[in-house]
N, C-alpha and C positions, 0 to 999 in steps of 0.2 A: 388544188395543192398535190403536187407530186408526193410520191411514197417518201422520198428523202426530206423535203422541205416538211411533210407531216410529223416525220420522226424527229426532226431538228426542232420545231416548235414545241413538241411534246417534252423534249429533253430540257430545253430553256424554261419552259414553264415549270417543270418539276424542280429545277434548281432554285428559281425565284421562290417557289412555294416552300422549300426548305430554308431559304433565307428569311422569308417573312415570319416562319415559325419559330426561329429562333428569337424573334422580338427584340432585336437590337435596333441601331440607328438606321440602318436600311429598311428595316420592316416600318419603322415610324415615318420615314421620308415617303415610301413608295409602297404602301399598304393598299393603295387604291391603283397600283399599275396594272393596266391591261396590256399583255403583249399581243401585238397585231399580226406580225410575221417574223419568221426566222428561217434563214438558209444559212450554210456554212460560211461563216466570216460575217454575216450582217443581221441585225436585229432592229426591228421598229416597234415602238410601243407608244401608249398614251397615257397620261395621268391628269386628272382634274386638278386645277390649282385650289388649294384650300386655304383658309386663313393661317394654319400653322406654316405654310409655305412662303409667307410674305415678310418682307422687311418693314421696318419703321414707317416707312412713308407708303406702303400699300403695293410695292411691285414685289415680282418673285425674288425671292431672296438669292443673292449670287452664291452664298454658300450651298443652297439647295439645288441650284443650277450646277454648280461645280460637283456635288455628290452625284448628281445624274450623269455627268460625264463619267465619272467614276464606275458607277453601276452599269451604265450602258456599254461602256467599253469592256467591261468584264463580261456582260452577257453575250456580246460578240465574240469574244475569245471562247466563252463556254459552248457556242453553237458549233464548234469544232469537235464536240463530243466529251469536253472536259467536264468533270464533276467539281473540280476546283480552278481557279484562274490565277494563281499566284499572287504576288505583292506588287503594289505601286511603286515605280520608281521615279516617275515624273507625271505631272497632270499640269495643263494650261488651259485657261478658258477665255474667251474673248466675248464680251457682253455687248450686243449690238442693237437691241431694242427692248423695251419694257413690255411685261405683260403682268396681268393682275388677277386676283380672286374671281372664280366664276369661268375663267378661261380654260381651255384645254391645251396641254402641252403634248406635242409628238416628238419623239426623238427617233432619229435614224443614226445607228451606231453601226461602224463596220471596221473590220481588221484590215489595215493597209499593209502589213507585213507581219508573218508569223515566223520567227527564227527558232533557233535551238535554245536560246536563252531569253530573248526578250520579244515581246509582241507590241506592235503599235497600232493605236485605234484613233479614230476621227468619230466624233458625236456632234451631229448637227441638231439644233433644238428650235422647234416652231412652235408658234401660237398663232392661231387663225391664218395659216398658211404663210405666215411672216416669220422669216428666221429671227430669232432673238438672241441666240447664242451658239457658240461653235467652240469645241474643245479638242484636245489631243491628250492621250493618256497612253503611258508606257507602263508595261508591267513585265516583271521577272517570272518567266514561265519554265525555266530549265527543269524543275521537278514534275510539272504538269506534263510536258512534252517527252520527258523520259519515260513516263508510265505508258505513253501511247506507242512506244517503239517496239 
């Protein structure tokens, strides 16, 4: 891992640690998230699927996967050195296949475009090397990008 990649993963892990410490919804959903890698504009992580992540028929809940698109996209934005990542303006998820308890979810989140006011991200979600969902997430980042200028 290069020095820049090492400092990026350290930064993103520290941000996720602060999020988990707040004890809110993100901490409940992703308390067991393991961040695998990070570089500017891209973050990969893994989360074991637990009973609390399931819907009534035993598959991963669409709301949980949608939250992963939100958090994953936010972490990809944070990988540019931000301590905050703005507010969501749009989120879209396509569910492609099922997964269930005991499986492991891997997500690959990347910033597609970082503008002065908006950031556009894409998050692909896999289970057992099979894509199960893909999402796009747009965030208003004007205050965050202004801090870095």
